[in-house]
NUVEXMI-624586 format. One record per residue (C-alpha): x, y, z negated; residue in one letter. Coordinates in nm, 4 decimals, padded with zeros to 6 digits. Example, Ala and Ser with C-alpha at 12.3 -4.5 7.8 and 13.67 -1.06 7.14 Angstrom:
// residues 2
          u          v          w   r
    01.2300   -00.4500   -00.7800   A
    01.3670   -00.1060   -00.7140   S
// end
This chain:
// residues 436
          u          v          w   r
    00.9967   -01.5295    01.5777   M
    00.9555   -01.1549    01.6203   D
    01.3171   -01.0902    01.7176   N
    01.3356   -01.3531    01.9905   K
    01.2149   -01.2938    02.3421   L
    01.1068   -01.5990    02.5380   D
    01.4103   -01.6450    02.7652   I
    01.3493   -02.0160    02.8252   E
    01.1880   -01.9360    03.1576   G
    01.4863   -01.7246    03.2612   V
    01.7270   -02.0060    03.1748   H
    01.5183   -02.2567    03.3671   T
    01.5006   -02.0347    03.6741   Y
    01.8782   -02.0072    03.6974   W
    01.9341   -02.3767    03.6218   S
    01.6969   -02.5583    03.8578   I
    01.8836   -02.7096    04.1509   N
    02.1867   -02.5025    04.0513   F
    02.4150   -02.7743    04.1877   S
    02.2451   -02.7817    04.5261   K
    02.4401   -02.6787    04.8313   A
    02.4290   -02.2996    04.8120   L
    02.6633   -02.1090    05.0280   G
    02.9622   -01.9781    04.8312   R
    02.8676   -01.6200    04.9048   R
    02.5098   -01.6788    04.7971   K
    02.6323   -01.8567    04.4826   F
    02.8622   -01.5699    04.3846   L
    02.5895   -01.3141    04.4521   K
    02.3433   -01.5123    04.2426   T
    02.5910   -01.5612    03.9568   A
    02.6746   -01.1896    03.9577   F
    02.3050   -01.1032    03.9354   G
    02.2626   -01.3441    03.6459   M
    02.5614   -01.1888    03.4679   G
    02.4235   -00.8374    03.5091   V
    02.0844   -00.9512    03.3756   F
    02.2394   -01.1162    03.0684   C
    02.4600   -00.8130    02.9996   L
    02.1648   -00.5751    03.0171   N
    01.9604   -00.8080    02.7966   F
    02.2386   -00.8219    02.5355   A
    02.2817   -00.4452    02.5358   L
    01.9097   -00.3885    02.4975   S
    01.9116   -00.6082    02.1847   R
    02.2214   -00.4586    02.0278   S
    02.2639   -00.2229    01.7359   D
    02.4345    00.0598    01.9217   A
    02.5726    00.2134    01.6031   T
    02.6961   -00.0932    01.4176   A
    02.7846   -00.2916    01.7305   G
    02.5925   -00.6006    01.6222   R
    02.2691   -00.7599    01.7415   P
    01.9455   -00.6537    01.5779   F
    01.8245   -00.9468    01.3725   R
    01.5324   -01.0269    01.1451   I
    01.5917   -01.2929    00.8793   S
    01.3120   -01.4908    00.7172   D
    01.2733   -01.4367    00.3428   R
    00.9078   -01.5306    00.3153   Y
    00.7141   -01.4642   -00.0031   S
    00.5746   -01.7720   -00.1809   P
    00.2345   -01.6102   -00.1215   L
    00.2756   -01.5968    00.2563   N
    00.0730   -01.9085    00.3361   E
   -00.2115   -01.7960    00.1084   R
   -00.2596   -01.4643    00.2837   R
   -00.5426   -01.4448    00.5397   P
   -00.4902   -01.3225    00.8952   V
   -00.5733   -00.9537    00.9514   R
   -00.8837   -00.8836    01.1610   P
   -00.6909   -00.6223    01.3617   E
   -00.3763   -00.4088    01.3569   T
   -00.4137   -00.0318    01.3965   R
   -00.1371    00.1210    01.1848   Y
    00.2208    00.0857    01.0698   I
    00.2776    00.2169    00.7167   I
    00.6277    00.3223    00.6066   L
    00.7310    00.2933    00.2417   H
    01.0301    00.3713    00.0239   T
    01.1073    00.1287   -00.2578   T
    01.1796    00.3999   -00.5191   E
    01.4303    00.1578   -00.6679   G
    01.7504   -00.0293   -00.5999   D
    01.7948   -00.3081   -00.3465   Y
    01.7978   -00.6155   -00.5702   R
    01.5100   -00.5304   -00.8041   G
    01.2915   -00.4010   -00.5218   S
    01.3522   -00.7039   -00.3007   F
    01.2712   -00.9503   -00.5789   E
    00.9445   -00.7751   -00.6638   K
    00.8307   -00.7284   -00.3045   I
    00.9117   -01.0871   -00.2127   Q
    00.7473   -01.2295   -00.5264   R
    00.4190   -01.0467   -00.4703   Y
    00.4186   -01.0296   -00.0900   G
    00.4056   -00.6498   -00.0855   E
    00.5410   -00.5885    00.2659   A
    00.5803   -00.7503    00.6044   H
    00.9362   -00.6244    00.6533   Y
    01.2111   -00.5089    00.4171   F
    01.4989   -00.2912    00.5430   V
    01.8151   -00.3058    00.3310   A
    02.0730   -00.0222    00.3089   P
    02.3055   -00.2323    00.5300   S
    02.0442   -00.2347    00.8081   G
    01.9548   -00.5994    00.7490   E
    01.5839   -00.6628    00.8066   V
    01.3954   -00.9347    00.6218   Y
    01.0571   -01.0787    00.7032   R
    00.8504   -01.1119    00.3803   I
    00.4958   -01.1787    00.5062   I
    00.4084   -01.3042    00.8550   D
    00.3228   -00.9955    01.0602   R
   -00.0203   -01.1399    01.1447   R
   -00.1216   -01.1809    00.7812   R
   -00.2237   -00.9292    00.5127   I
    00.0505   -00.7882    00.2897   A
   -00.0415   -00.5947   -00.0240   T
    00.1543   -00.2788    00.0487   H
   -00.0934    00.0119    00.0526   A
   -00.3486   -00.0763   -00.2150   G
   -00.6229    00.1827   -00.2572   R
   -00.5952    00.3635    00.0747   S
   -00.7917    00.5431    00.3444   M
   -00.7297    00.6936    00.6872   W
   -00.9923    00.8405    00.9186   Q
   -01.2631    00.7062    00.6866   G
   -01.1372    00.3478    00.7068   R
   -01.0500    00.2125    00.3605   S
   -00.8161   -00.0600    00.2327   T
   -00.5579   -00.0020    00.5047   I
   -00.3757   -00.3258    00.4157   D
   -00.6419   -00.5063    00.6158   N
   -00.5483   -00.3172    00.9342   Y
   -00.1770   -00.2435    00.9094   S
    00.1823   -00.3626    00.9007   I
    00.3849   -00.2459    00.5993   G
    00.7594   -00.1765    00.6135   I
    00.9556   -00.1212    00.2907   E
    01.2810    00.0713    00.3257   V
    01.5225    00.0686    00.0319   V
    01.5457    00.4295   -00.0790   G
    01.3572    00.7193   -00.2307   Y
    01.0788    00.9447   -00.1055   H
    01.2959    01.2613   -00.1177   D
    01.6343    01.1236   -00.0029   R
    01.7701    01.0388    00.3403   D
    01.8217    00.6746    00.4410   I
    02.1466    00.5226    00.5709   T
    02.2603    00.5342    00.9304   E
    02.2273    00.1558    00.9499   A
    01.8685    00.1797    00.8271   Q
    01.7874    00.4398    01.0932   Y
    01.9200    00.2086    01.3644   T
    01.7396   -00.1020    01.2390   A
    01.4111    00.0728    01.1631   L
    01.4077    00.2430    01.5012   R
    01.4391   -00.0931    01.6787   E
    01.1844   -00.2631    01.4517   L
    00.9329    00.0153    01.5189   L
    01.0004   -00.0039    01.8930   R
    00.9188   -00.3745    01.8970   Q
    00.6066   -00.3456    01.6811   L
    00.4732   -00.0457    01.8748   K
    00.5088   -00.2403    02.1993   S
    00.3648   -00.5619    02.0594   L
    00.0545   -00.4018    01.9052   Y
    00.0210   -00.0980    02.1342   R
    00.0361    00.1379    01.8371   I
    00.0828    00.5071    01.9131   G
    00.3183    00.7283    01.7126   D
    00.0199    00.9085    01.5603   E
   -00.0699    00.5841    01.3828   N
    00.2729    00.5350    01.2257   I
    00.2052    00.6831    00.8827   L
    00.3599    00.7082    00.5385   T
    00.2173    00.5454    00.2267   H
    00.1823    00.8936    00.0772   S
   -00.0487    00.9874    00.3664   M
   -00.2940    00.7002    00.3257   V
   -00.2987    00.6328   -00.0511   A
   -00.5798    00.7872   -00.2532   Y
   -00.6955    00.7824   -00.6145   G
   -01.0288    00.7262   -00.7847   R
   -01.1671    01.0000   -01.0131   P
   -01.0086    01.0309   -01.3554   N
   -00.9867    01.2818   -01.6407   R
   -00.7447    01.4968   -01.4376   F
   -00.9378    01.4904   -01.1068   H
   -01.3163    01.4618   -01.0911   S
   -01.3210    01.3537   -00.7247   Q
   -01.1521    01.0942   -00.5065   K
   -00.8211    01.2546   -00.4229   H
   -00.5168    01.2407   -00.2011   R
   -00.1801    01.2452   -00.3749   G
   -00.1752    00.9107   -00.5548   R
    00.1695    00.8296   -00.4111   K
    00.4736    01.0168   -00.2830   R
    00.6108    00.6914   -00.1432   C
    00.7680    00.7208    00.2016   G
    00.7084    01.0953    00.2387   M
    01.0559    01.1379    00.3975   I
    00.9166    00.9650    00.7079   F
    00.6798    01.2571    00.7678   A
    00.9721    01.4928    00.8314   H
    00.9983    01.5810    01.2053   P
    01.3761    01.5311    01.2189   E
    01.3537    01.1922    01.0490   V
    01.0795    01.0844    01.2884   R
    01.2836    01.2063    01.5864   R
    01.5775    00.9908    01.4772   R
    01.3390    00.6949    01.4557   L
    01.2197    00.7519    01.8121   G
    00.8836    00.8887    01.6967   L
    00.6947    01.2022    01.7867   S
    00.5847    01.4331    01.5010   P
    00.3202    01.2879    01.2726   G
   -00.0413    01.3986    01.2199   P
   -00.0976    01.7727    01.1908   A
   -00.3520    01.7374    00.9116   D
   -00.5246    01.4908    00.6808   D
   -00.8460    01.3673    00.8494   P
   -01.0066    01.2537    00.5235   D
   -00.9439    01.5838    00.3475   V
   -01.0722    01.7703    00.6544   A
   -01.3915    01.5594    00.6479   A
   -01.4247    01.6171    00.2690   R
   -01.4071    01.2506    00.1905   R
   -01.1098    01.3339   -00.0342   L
   -00.9649    01.6412   -00.2026   V
   -00.5987    01.7427   -00.2358   V
   -00.4594    01.6657   -00.5816   A
   -00.0921    01.7326   -00.5053   D
   -00.0616    02.0567   -00.3023   P
    00.3172    02.0340   -00.2877   E
    00.3027    01.6873   -00.1313   L
    00.0266    01.7968    00.1080   H
    00.2380    02.0896    00.2316   R
    00.5374    01.8643    00.2900   F
    00.3409    01.6025    00.4835   L
    00.1691    01.8464    00.7167   Y
    00.3934    02.1548    00.7076   Q
    00.7350    01.9941    00.6489   P
    01.0308    02.2040    00.5419   H
    01.3525    02.1741    00.7442   P
    01.5415    02.0249    00.4461   V
    01.4540    01.8475    00.1237   F
    01.4540    02.0700   -00.1807   A
    01.6359    01.9302   -00.4831   S
    01.4379    01.9133   -00.8036   A
    01.5247    02.1840   -01.0591   S
    01.3561    02.0001   -01.3482   V
    01.3612    01.6418   -01.4709   D
    01.0793    01.4704   -01.2783   P
    01.0022    01.2372   -01.5724   M
    00.9495    01.5091   -01.8346   V
    00.6189    01.6878   -01.8950   I
    00.6511    02.0630   -01.8520   S
    00.4407    02.3589   -01.7495   K
    00.2559    02.2558   -01.4330   G
    00.3651    01.8913   -01.4684   T
    00.1129    01.6826   -01.6606   N
    00.0967    01.3096   -01.7271   A
   -00.0805    01.2375   -01.3977   W
    00.1790    01.4220   -01.1872   R
    00.4480    01.1914   -01.3283   I
    00.2743    00.8577   -01.3798   A
   -00.0160    00.8996   -01.1338   R
   -00.2760    00.6286   -01.1949   E
   -00.0585    00.4622   -01.4566   R
   -00.0880    00.7603   -01.6913   Y
   -00.3009    00.5613   -01.9411   D
   -00.1390    00.2206   -01.8865   D
   -00.0179    00.0367   -02.2001   P
    00.3197   -00.0109   -02.0283   L
    00.3587    00.3659   -01.9834   T
    00.5271    00.5204   -02.2886   V
    00.5311    00.8875   -02.3880   Y
    00.8302    00.9913   -02.6006   V
    00.7381    01.3164   -02.7772   Y
    01.0020    01.5809   -02.8611   P
    00.9704    01.4879   -03.2307   D
    01.0582    01.1255   -03.1525   G
    00.7089    00.9767   -03.1679   R
    00.6329    00.7130   -02.9058   R
    00.2782    00.6506   -02.7828   L
    00.1625    00.4165   -02.5107   R
   -00.0735    00.5426   -02.2425   G
   -00.3707    00.3550   -02.3864   N
   -00.3106    00.5103   -02.7312   E
   -00.3365    00.8754   -02.6287   I
   -00.6670    01.0587   -02.6715   R
   -00.5713    01.4265   -02.6418   D
   -00.4212    01.4490   -02.2944   W
   -00.4181    01.8281   -02.2960   N
   -00.2246    01.8289   -02.6225   G
    00.0868    01.6459   -02.4978   I
    00.3726    01.8896   -02.5692   P
    00.6203    02.0104   -02.3105   A
    00.9423    01.8108   -02.3248   G
    00.7659    01.4752   -02.3580   T
    00.9445    01.2102   -02.1536   R
    00.7554    00.9394   -01.9616   V
    00.8922    00.5846   -01.9436   L
    00.7687    00.2694   -01.7698   F
    00.8381   -00.0380   -01.9791   L
    00.8330   -00.2725   -01.6814   D
    01.0444   -00.0354   -01.4733   G
    00.7795   -00.0346   -01.2022   D
    00.5538    00.2597   -01.1393   R
    00.4152    00.1383   -00.8071   D
    00.2173   -00.1817   -00.8459   R
   -00.0350   -00.2347   -00.5698   E
   -00.3518   -00.4414   -00.5608   H
   -00.3864   -00.4939   -00.9314   E
   -00.7333   -00.5004   -01.0763   F
   -00.7621   -00.1540   -01.2278   E
   -00.9731   -00.2741   -01.5158   G
   -01.2833   -00.1670   -01.7004   F
   -01.3206    00.1637   -01.8810   L
   -01.5359    00.1669   -02.1923   E
   -01.7721    00.4246   -02.3377   I
   -01.6588    00.5094   -02.6903   G
   -01.3017    00.3959   -02.6271   R
   -01.1921    00.5717   -02.3068   D
   -01.4414    00.8568   -02.3121   G
   -01.7820    00.9562   -02.4413   G
   -01.9662    01.0268   -02.1154   T
   -01.9912    00.8652   -01.7733   V
   -01.8523    01.1811   -01.6118   R
   -01.5388    01.1543   -01.8254   E
   -01.4838    00.8036   -01.6934   L
   -01.6094    00.8243   -01.3354   A
   -01.6009    01.1943   -01.2495   G
   -01.8248    01.2939   -00.9606   D
   -01.8718    00.9260   -00.8719   L
   -02.0705    00.8481   -01.1876   Y
   -02.3890    00.7936   -00.9782   A
   -02.2187    00.6363   -00.6779   D
   -02.2649    00.2861   -00.5340   A
   -01.8943    00.2229   -00.6000   T
   -01.9300    00.2766   -00.9760   T
   -02.0602   -00.0277   -01.1653   I
   -02.2017   -00.0254   -01.5200   Y
   -02.2011   -00.3278   -01.7515   F
   -02.4294   -00.2566   -02.0467   F
   -02.3979   -00.4418   -02.3805   P
   -02.7390   -00.6054   -02.3319   D
   -02.6186   -00.7748   -02.0091   G
   -02.7677   -00.5306   -01.7572   L
   -02.5392   -00.4735   -01.4561   V
   -02.6183   -00.1877   -01.2186   R
   -02.4352    00.0441   -00.9801   T
   -02.4416    00.4184   -01.0356   G
   -02.6628    00.4611   -00.7296   A
   -02.9158    00.2132   -00.8726   E
   -02.9080    00.3875   -01.2115   M
   -02.9843    00.7202   -01.0492   N
   -03.3045    00.6037   -00.8793   R
   -03.5413    00.5994   -01.1779   T
   -03.5911    00.8355   -01.4705   A
   -03.5480    00.5638   -01.7344   S
   -03.2144    00.4477   -01.5951   L
   -03.0960    00.8052   -01.5470   R
   -03.1546    00.8594   -01.9203   R
   -02.9236    00.5635   -01.9880   M
   -02.6585    00.7359   -01.7761   L
   -02.7029    01.0547   -01.9775   D
   -02.6489    00.8703   -02.3039   S
   -02.4950    00.5237   -02.2525   P
   -02.4428    00.3088   -02.5602   P
   -02.0926    00.2540   -02.6940   D
   -01.9422   -00.0568   -02.5446   G
   -02.0824    00.0087   -02.1973   T
   -01.8095   -00.0845   -01.9509   R
   -01.7526    00.1080   -01.6288   V
   -01.5726   -00.0055   -01.3126   L
   -01.4934    00.2735   -01.0667   V
   -01.4108    00.2368   -00.6986   G
   -01.5403   -00.1140   -00.6255   Y
   -01.8329   -00.2660   -00.4401   V
   -02.0167   -00.5220   -00.6503   Y
   -02.0922   -00.8361   -00.4536   G
   -02.2771   -01.0213   -00.7274   G
   -02.2418   -01.3656   -00.8838   Y
   -02.1217   -01.6924   -00.7366   V
   -02.3895   -01.9599   -00.7782   R
   -02.4102   -02.3248   -00.6734   P
   -02.6250   -02.2178   -00.3777   D
   -02.4266   -01.8980   -00.3082   R
   -02.0583   -01.9546   -00.2410   E
   -01.7916   -01.6857   -00.2330   A
   -01.7945   -01.6432    00.1453   S
   -02.1655   -01.5614    00.1301   K
   -02.1057   -01.2968   -00.1372   V
   -01.7960   -01.1282    00.0072   A
   -01.8138   -01.2348    00.3721   G
   -01.4864   -01.2568    00.5635   K
   -01.3046   -01.0717    00.2854   S
   -01.3664   -01.3451    00.0270   W
   -00.9956   -01.4397    00.0219   N
   -00.8481   -01.0923    00.0810   Y
   -00.5979   -00.9768   -00.1844   P
   -00.8182   -00.6686   -00.2393   S
   -01.1158   -00.8839   -00.3440   T
   -01.1272   -00.9637   -00.7154   F
   -01.2990   -01.2431   -00.9055   Y
   -01.3940   -01.2117   -01.2723   R
   -01.4348   -01.5618   -01.4068   L
   -01.6757   -01.6386   -01.6943   P
   -01.3772   -01.6726   -01.9304   D
   -01.2710   -01.3135   -01.8512   G
   -00.9757   -01.3919   -01.6246   R
   -00.9313   -01.1769   -01.3151   I
   -00.8014   -01.3396   -00.9950   L
   -00.7399   -01.1962   -00.6486   R
   -00.8874   -01.3455   -00.3366   G
   -00.5527   -01.4961   -00.2346   D
   -00.5223   -01.6619   -00.5774   E
   -00.8673   -01.8199   -00.5949   I
   -00.9450   -02.1845   -00.5171   D
   -01.2653   -02.1600   -00.3157   D
   -01.3601   -02.5162   -00.4085   K
   -01.3328   -02.4564   -00.7832   A
   -01.4993   -02.1193   -00.8489   I
   -01.7260   -02.1564   -01.1524   P
   -02.0845   -02.0363   -01.1422   A
   -02.1438   -01.6858   -01.2819   R
   -01.8119   -01.5628   -01.1442   T
   -01.8444   -01.1956   -01.0424   M
   -01.6958   -01.0657   -00.7169   I
   -01.5734   -00.7093   -00.6611   F
   -01.4359   -00.5579   -00.3414   M
   -01.1958   -00.2637   -00.3622   L
   -01.3163    00.0600   -00.2013   R
// end
């Protein structure tokens, strides 16, 4: 277990031939040395603030055994639950969305084995490397992105980070917040891939908070924005992460109400058009996200609600957009990625092509200019192809065939994740998509 050092060898050393004829002086000297060692060991493992030993309790997710082992560990990602203890714990445990969970009392729970993949970061990128779940440990701390955590949480999280940093040789510069690594695909509000999809964990970018956790200041800038792989969609968040203010500013407006400068995306992020996102207009009308067509016409004072109470669901299949239903042009649906290899088109006649393939010939480019109604578009995925009797899933998706970020569309229309699929019972003509 992570919280236990191997002291069996120490015990054996002091026990072997302990009853042999040692001189009394030598015996007392040896016993004193053993006592000093044990005292120092106990102190090093203690919670100096609460006066109790640091302990990690197992509360494994039912998905733990299905999760594959990570190829490597480069980062530690810090999250805030954005909800209360009980509801957050139940959700995170059920879906295996973190390796560790830190309660307000300072109790630490192990949700997914630290060697396996937990679905905590979802669509993410850092230094050009995408799907950070595959390379990181995720820690969920009960709390909110703009509020301080408890003293007990500081003590427990500091010790947990110390152990993980030592175990994996991770430098402070690679201890990041979810808000730093998350990014969004193009949508009607942002035509490019953009940073700002989450504010989760942003408190852990503050220099004083990091100091209290035993960490040096975080990154000075966003490497993916600097390299123009992403653009900034939330300037306020960007300033906080890389030019932090000395204190948190309290909000002067209701964060769940649309107002001047606060549109549907700023509140709901990628769930702005979700059927479980409800917009309550000032006149009392209620529309779900998938029922709204005029996004610029939503009046100020409209309140945003989440029917499932959860605005941060990671590693869900984001679904197909459709020409004629979700927009009239490919640019409305895919933004600047309309001709990219990570945008996939499913035409009504059965033709399946990526945007990059469509852009290679004049005839296919004309189809992009005027796609028929009913054409479905999937943005931000790599298309692996079909499973066939002579082409199993591992040949299509490689080592990532059972990763939670790999999705299978079965012939009956069901969507399953890699950690949900039975590799011995995948029907032919199943499509495989890898999140990018």
